C-alpha positions in Angstrom: -27.0 29.6 -7.8 -23.6 30.6 -9.0 -22.2 29.7 -5.6 -23.5 26.1 -5.9 -22.0 25.7 -9.3 -18.7 27.1 -8.1 -18.7 24.9 -5.0 -19.5 21.8 -7.2 -16.5 22.6 -9.5 -14.1 23.0 -6.6 -15.4 19.8 -5.0 -15.0 17.8 -8.1 -11.5 19.2 -8.7 -10.4 18.4 -5.1 -11.8 14.9 -5.3 -10.0 14.1 -8.6 -6.7 15.6 -7.4 -6.9 13.8 -4.0 -7.7 10.5 -5.8 -4.7 10.9 -8.1 -2.3 11.9 -5.3 -3.4 9.0 -3.1 -3.0 6.5 -6.0 0.5 7.7 -6.9 1.8 7.6 -3.3 0.4 4.0 -2.9 2.2 2.9 -6.1 5.5 4.5 -5.1 5.9 2.2 -2.0 8.1 -0.8 -2.1 5.4 -3.4 -1.9 6.3 -7.1 -1.8 4.0 -10.2 -2.2 4.6 -13.1 0.1 3.1 -16.6 -0.4 2.7 -19.3 2.4 5.2 -22.1 2.1 4.4 -25.2 4.0 7.9 -26.6 3.8 9.3 -23.8 6.0 6.0 -23.0 7.8 6.1 -19.4 6.9 5.7 -16.8 4.1 8.3 -16.4 1.3 8.7 -13.6 -1.2 7.1 -14.3 -4.6 9.5 -13.7 -7.4 8.5 -11.3 -10.1 6.8 -13.1 -13.0 5.6 -16.0 -10.8 1.9 -17.0 -10.9 -0.4 -16.7 -8.0 -3.2 -19.2 -8.0 -6.7 -19.1 -6.6 -6.6 -20.5 -3.0 -2.9 -19.4 -2.4 -2.4 -17.8 1.0 -0.6 -14.5 0.2 0.4 -11.4 2.1 1.2 -8.0 0.8 3.7 -6.0 2.8 6.5 -3.6 2.6 9.9 -3.2 4.3 10.4 -0.3 6.7 13.7 1.4 7.1 14.4 1.2 10.9 17.6 3.3 10.9 15.6 6.3 12.1 14.1 4.5 15.1 15.2 5.4 18.6 17.6 2.9 20.3 14.9 1.9 22.8 12.6 1.0 20.0 9.0 2.0 19.2 6.0 0.6 21.0 3.4 -0.8 18.6 -0.1 0.2 19.7 
């Protein structure tokens, strides 16, 4: 009985710690919001403070530093 209680405590602690770490690493990324612009037929960055309305086509992405890539490039699979 003691083992079940101890296992439950460790499981809960691990779950809470994992959820916290996952959330903080996600928030530390340099995420950008892009909105579809029909005048240029592409996505443009949304400035901070702008409103996004229901029905807008948006993308959420982040820039990747490519200085560490090999000269031949990396194959996307």
